[in-house]
N, C-alpha and C positions, 0 to 999 in steps of 0.2 A: 382420711389420711391426705388426700390430695389437697383439701382445703387447708389443712394445717401446714403442708409444704408451701402453699402459696402464702400463707400468713407469715411463715418463716422468711420467705423471700422478701416480703414487703415490710417485715419487722413491725407487725402490729397494726398496719393500716387496714381499715375495713374493706373487705373484698365484696364487690357487687358484680352482677352479670354484665355491667357496662364496662368493666375494667378489662383491658387486653389480657391480663394475666389469667382471666377466667377461661382462656382458650383451651387449656388442658382438661377442662371439665366438659368440653363439647365433644360429640362423637367425631372420630377421626375423619370420616368422609364429609363432614359438614364444616370442618375448621376453616377451609379456604374461604367459603362464602361468609362465614361468621366474621373472620378477620376483615374482609372487604366491607362489611356492613357496620362494623363497630367503629365509632369515631375515635375511641381511645387508641386504636391500633393505627390510625392514620396520623402519622407524625408530620411535623412541619419541615420536611426535608424534600429534596428533589427526587429521591428514590425511596419508594416504600419497601423497606427491607423486611418488615414483618409479613407483608403480603407475598413477597418473593419466597421467603422461607416456607410458609405454610401452603403455598399454592404450587410451587415448583418442586418441592421435595416432600416425600411421603412422611408425615410426622408420626404415623403409626408404626413405622419400622425404623429402629435406631440406626441400622447400617445404611439406610438411605437418607436419613435426616441429619446425621452428624456431619457428613461432607458439606452440607449447606451451611452449617454453623462454622465449620473450618474455613470455608470460602469467605464468610462474613468477617472472621477474625483476620484473615489475610488482607482483605480489603481495608479493614480498620487500621492495620499496620501501615498499609500504603498511604492512607489518609493522614496518619501521624507524620509520615515522611513528607508529604505534601505540605502539611501544616507547618512543620519545622522549617522546610525550605522557603516557604512564603514569608515567614516571619524573619528568618535570618537574612535572606537576600534582598528583602524590600525595606524592612524597618531598620536594619543595621547598615543600610546604604552600601551593600555589596562589599563590606569589609570582610576580611577573612575571619575564621572562627576564633582565632586567638585574640583578635582585636575586639570582638564582641565581648569577650570575658574581661579583657584588660580595662576597657572603659566602663564595664558593668552597665551596658545599655539595657536596663531592666525591662523596658517596654518591648524591645526586640526579643529578648530571651523569654519574657513572660507572656508574650502575646497568645500562645496556645492556651495557657491556663486562664488568662483573663477573658478571652473570647468564649471559651467553653463555659465559663461561669455566666457570662452575659446572655448566652443563647439558651441557658438552662431554663426550662419552664417550671412553674411552681408544681411541687409534687415530687414524682420520682426523679425527674431531671435535676431538681434542686438537691435532692438527697445525694445523688451521684456526685454532683459538683462539690458539695460540702465535704464529703468524705475524701474525694480526690485531692482537694487542695491541702488537707491535713496529711493525707497519706503520702502525697508527693513531697511535702515538707520533711517527713520522716525519712523518705528515700534519699533525698538530696543531702540532708544534714548528717545522715548516717553512712549510707553506701558511697556516695560520691565524695564526701569529705574524707571518709575513711580510706577510699582508694587513693586520694591525693597523698594522704599520710604514708601509704605503703609505697607508692611509686616515686615520690619526691619529698622525703623528710626535710623539713626546713624550720627555722625559727620565724615565728610570725610576729607582727606588730601588736603589742598588747592592747593599746588604746583602741585600735580599730576593732579587734575581736571583742573586747569587753563591751563596746558600744553596740555592735551588731547583735551579740548574743543576748545582752540584757534587754535590748529593744524587742527582739523576737520573743523572748520569754514573757515580757509584759503583754505583748499582743495576743499570745496564746491564752494567757490567763484571762484577758479581757473577753475574748471570743467564747471561752468556756463559761464565763459568768453570764454574758448576755444571751447565750443560746440555751442555758439550763432550763428555762421555763418554756422552751419551744415557741417563744414569741419574740420577734424583733421589732422594736419601735424605731421610728424615724430618727430620733436623736441618737439612739444607740448605733445605727448604721452610719450616720454621719460622723459620729465620734470614731467609728472604726475606720472610715476613710481618712480622717484627719489624725489618727493615732500616730502618724508619722511625726507629729509635732510635739510629742511628749514621751516620757519614759515612765510616767505613772498615770493612773486612771483618774480623769476628772469627769464626773457625771453631769456636768453642766454644759449644755451645748453652747451657751452664749459666751463661754470662755475660750472656745476652740480657736477662733480667728486670732485672738490676742496671743494665745500660746503658739499658734503657727507662726505668727510674726516674730515672736521671741526665738523660736527654734531656727527660723531662717537667719535671723540676726546672729545667732550663735554659730551657725554653719559658716556664715560669711567671715566672722571674726577668726574662727579656727583656720579657714582657708587663707586668710590674710597673714596669719602667723606662720603657716607652713610656707607660703610663698616668700615671705621675708627671710626665713631660714634657708630656703633654697638659694635665694640671691646671695646671701652671705657666704654660703659654701662655694658657690660658683666664683665669687670674687677671690676667695682663698685659692681655689684651684688654678685660676688664671695666673696667680703670682707664683705659686710654689710647685705645682704639679707638672712634672716633665711629660707625663702621659697626655696632658691637655695640649701641650705644645706639639707633641708628636701627632696628635689628631689632625692638625692643620698642615704638618710638613709631609706626611705620608698618606697614601690612600688607605682607607679602611672599608671594610664591608659594612653594610647597613646594620647587621646584627652586632658587630663589635662596637660600633658607635653608640648604638642604643644601650648596650650593656654598661658602658661608661656613664651614659646619661641616667640610667636607672640607679646606679650607685650614688651618683652625685645629687640626683633630684628627689630622692626619697618618695618616688611614686607620685610626683606632682602631676597636675593636669597637663602641663607642657610636655612632660616625659611621655605620657600616654599618647598625646597627639603626635609627638616625634616618632614613637614606635609605630603608630598606625601608618603614618606617611612613609616611613622607611620600608615597612613591610610591603605596602602596596606598590611602591616603586620597584622593589625587587621582583614582585610578581609580574608587573608590566614588562620589565626587562626580560624575564624568563619567557613570558608569552611570546615576545617578539623574536627571541632567539630560537625557540623550539616549536613555534607554530608550524604545522604542516604546510600552510599556505604562504609562509614567509618567503619561500624561494620562488613562488610563482607569481606574486603580485608585487607591485611597487610599494615599498613601505616608507613612511616618513620617519623622521628622527625619533619619534616617541613610540615606534613600533606598530602604528596603526596603518592600515592600507589607505592609499590616497583616493582611490576610486569611490564614487558614491555607492554603487552596489557592492563593491568589495568590502567597504566599511560596514555596510548593512549586514552582510553575511558574517563578517568578523564578530560583530556585536551580538548576533543571534546564536553564535556557537554556544551550546549549552554546557560544554565541558572545556574548561580552560587548561592550558598546558601545565601551569603550575599545580593545579589541583590534581590532575591526572598523574603527574610525575611523583608527587609526594604522597599518593594514596597507596595503601596496601590492597591486597586482593579483595577483601570485604568492602572497603570503601569504594573501590572501583565498580563493584556491583551496584552499590548505592548510587554512584554517579550515573551509571547507565539507567537505573530505574527512575532517576530524576529527570531524564531527558524530556519526556512529554510535558511535564508541568513547567520545566524551565523554559521550553520553547513558547508555551502559552504566556507565561508571566512576562518574559522579556519582550514579547510582541505587543502586549496590550498595556503594560504599566511602565511609565517612564521612571528612571532612577537618576538622580543627581548625585554624583560621587565626587566630592571635592578633592579626593586623593588621586583620581584618575586623570589621564590626559584629557584636556578640554572639558574637565569636570563631568566626563561621561557623555558629552554631546555627540550624538550620532544623527546627522541631519535627516536622512531618509526615514530611519526608524522613529525618531522623535516627532517628525512631522506627521507620520501616519497615526501615531497613538492618540492624538486628540479626537480623531474620528472613530477609532475603534473602541476605546475605553468607555465613553459615554453610551455608545450603543449596547455594548455588553452589559453595562450597569443597568440599563433600562430593562434588558431581558432578564437579568438575575433578580431584579426587584419585582418581577412579574407585573410590570405596568406597560409592557410593550403593546398590549391590545387596547389600551386607553386611547380614545379618539379625541383629537383636538381639531375641531372642524371636520372636514371631510377625510383627513388623513390620520393614520395611527401615529401615536407618539414616537414609536421607534423609527418610523420613516423620517419624521421631522428632525429628530435628534441626529440621525445619520447624515442627512443632507447638510445640516448646520455644521456638523463635524468635518465633513468633506470640504466645505467652504473654508473653514479655519485651517485645515491641512494645506489646501492650495495656497492660501495667503502666506503660511509659514514657509512653504517651499520657495515661493517667489521672493520673500523678504529676508531670508536667513542665509548665512554662509556655511559652507561645509567645514572650513578651517577654524572658525571661531564660534563659540556659543553666543547666542543673542543675549542682550542685556537683561531680558526677562526670563532667562533660563531657569532661575530659581523658582519661578511659578510652576514649572514642571514638577518640582518636589512636592508641592501641595496636591497637584493632580495625582501624582504617584502615591502619596500617603492615603488619599481617599480611596483610590483603587485597591491598594494593598489591604486597607481596612475592610473593604467589601469582600475581597477574596478570602481573607482569613475568617471573616464572619461566616461566610457560606460554608467553608470547610469545617469550621468548628461545629456548625449545626449538623452537618452530615456525620461527624464523629459521634455526637450525642445520640443521633437517631440510630446509628449502627449499634452503639453500646446498649441502648434500651431494647432494641430488637433481639440482640444476643441474650439479654436477660430474660425476655419473654420466652425465647426458644429453649434455652438451656436450663432455666429455673435456678440459675445462680443468683444470689442476692445482689441487689443493686449496690449495696455497700461494698461487697467483695469485688465487683466489677470496677468500682471507683478506685479501690485500693490497689488493684493489679493493673488491668489493661490501660485504664485512663491515666493513672498516676505514672506508670512506667512509660507509656507512650509520650506524654507531655514532658517527661524528664530526660528523654533521650538526648535532646540538644544540650542540656546542662551537662550530662555525663560526658559527651564527646568534647565539648568546648573547654570545660573546666579541667579535665584530665589532660587535654592537649596542651593547655597553657602551662600546667605543672611540669609536663615532660620537656617543654621548651625552656625551662629555667625560671618560670614566673609562678612558682607554687603559691606564693602569698596572694597573688591576684586571683588565681583559680580558687583558692580556699575561701577568700572573701566573697566570691560570687556564690559559693554554696550557702551563704546566709542571706546575702542581698537579694538573690533571685527569688527564692521561695517566700521571703518576707514581703517583697513587693507583690507577688502573686496572691498571697493570702489577704493582704490588706486591701488591695485594689479590687481583686476579684470578688471577695465576699462583700466588701463595702459598697461597691457600685451595684452589685446585684440586689442586695438587701435594700439599699436606698431606692432603687427603681421599683421593686415590688412593693415597698411600703407606700410610695407615692400613689400606687394604683388603688389603694384602699382608702375609704373615707375617713377611717380613724388613724391613718398613717402608721399602721402596724401590719406586719405580715407573720403568719403562722408557718413555721418551718417543720419539716419532718426530720426527726433525729433517729439515727440508727443505733441499735444496741452496741454496735462496734465503735461508735464515736467516742465514748469515754476512754476506751483503750487506745484509740488513735491519738487523742490529745495527751494521754498519760505517757505514751511512748515518745511522742515528739518532745515533751518536756524532759523525759528521761534522756533522750539523745542530746538535747541542748545542755542539760545539767552535767552530763558526763563530760562533754567537751569543756565546759566551764571549769569543772574541778580538775580534770586531767591536765589541762594546759596551765592552770595556776600552779599545780604541784610541780610540773616539769619545767617551769620557767618559760612557758609559751613556746615549747619546742614540739613540733609535730614529729612523731616517731612511728615506726611501723606497728608497734604494739597498740598505738592509738587507733590506727586503721582497723586492725583485727578486732579490737574491742567494739568499735562502732558497728562493724559488719555483723558481729555476733548479736548485738542488741537488735538489729533489724531482722536477723534470722529468727530470733525468739518472737519478735513482733508478728512476723508472717506465720510462724507455726501456730501461735495462739489463734490468729484469725482463721487459719485453715481448719483447725480443730473446731472452732466455733461454727464455721460454715457447714461442716458435716454433722453438727449438733453432738459432737463427742463431749464438749464442755460448754459451759455458758460463756458468752462474751463478757469481757471485763465490764463490771458495773451493771450487769443485767440479771444477776442471780436472784434478786428480790423484786424484780419488776414483773407484774402479772401480764400475761398475754392478753391483749385486747382485740376486739374486732372479730370475735368468732362468728362465723356465718352459720346460721341455722340451716 
């Protein structure tokens, strides 16, 4: 019975005594040593979670072992918070949550999903990643999109929705096709990366570049047409609209000005940039007005302290006045929990923010970072003990960094950023990538260890903990945008975000793994839950397509309740499948393989 439970967890993968999942067949008093000596239980993470669970908690007694699993789940939730914080504050250039959704900075919002897919190893990690990306797509397109329909009913732009929805459906059909035989060839993964260039499937890899060029040309032409339309409307407003004249004759708030621009600009790129700048300016003003230190230190006109060290501590403050004032009780708890990681990130990683005063230049902080970040990177990459001549590499890197920092302090001004300030953006990008990569690896390690310990299937873990954790940022930002009057933008992000995550996450991972094999193909592990995941994702997208076409592209509350109902049925079926009350969708006629004698 134990073996069949293990087979159920791994969905038909052959179980051997070298697999970490075999731990439950080992005598309880020998499990700790067995986990330590089994290479499959040693994960490529900085903390060995399986070893902690089976050595620090008594696995033979449920009341002693379950608290260990709960602690791992809580740590996983905190890692999700750290992962989302790192991506949002570093890749989105310290813009507020609503700006991340407005501009649809897919890489910033999708960094958790993309990096967890890249750090997934072939086998169980790959299975979790695959199911998570599809499961997260169902969650975002059903629950988050439905929530926006409930809290902020609005008429959406037809052509934008039709483009995104048809594009997403084509992508899911394509991944269903190429993964059906459990083998991914290099040309298939490359076409998956470049499927952004087409709305139909072309099975010839040599056509991809040409199609990509045609797609880019199409996008440029459409943008040019939209810009011309915006300019035409602006000219009409300058002549006939009294409100436009009133804008220049009387003071307006940033939000009022942007509301006019959104109506006139039809969500053009310039409108989004205006919204970003206006929002950030209002935040800087609020920070300067309400910062506790503003009455104690000398402030310049832009609200920043004048002193070198005062400016340093001002920029190191992990909680801004604007964020604290506008946060409810729950969000304030989250802000407090973020303090440790925010202090670390702000100290080691430079951020260039063009919407902030002096583009975010903080002399003392930015001059320290070139010595700290490379040193931390060497330690994280585990090459600190490599010797270059008589000295370890970490010492050489640190000394060179200190020299650079001293030169920067001597040759830069506190009041103006240096001409080469933009180079700090590259340094920050590399540092942020490294941080997110490490955290994503820890997330996957915790998740796999929870699977070993709880005997929950890896597919179910991907559908629940990993999918929900990586989608928290989308839920907060997209719904926040909708509540602030930009429901169209938040709704569009519900399709653009998971689409980017699926295409880039699966495409890059499969391309990388295919290159590692001499025949340029990789064998993937499919879960019995995967057909159901793909079916419900298509069901969610098709429901949105039909509903909005019937209602004239009007988001209504009934639309939101319908989508949430679909997701509830989806999770109910998976839960019943997990406890083996019913067969997973598409698995009724698939024989169980890998029986261990």
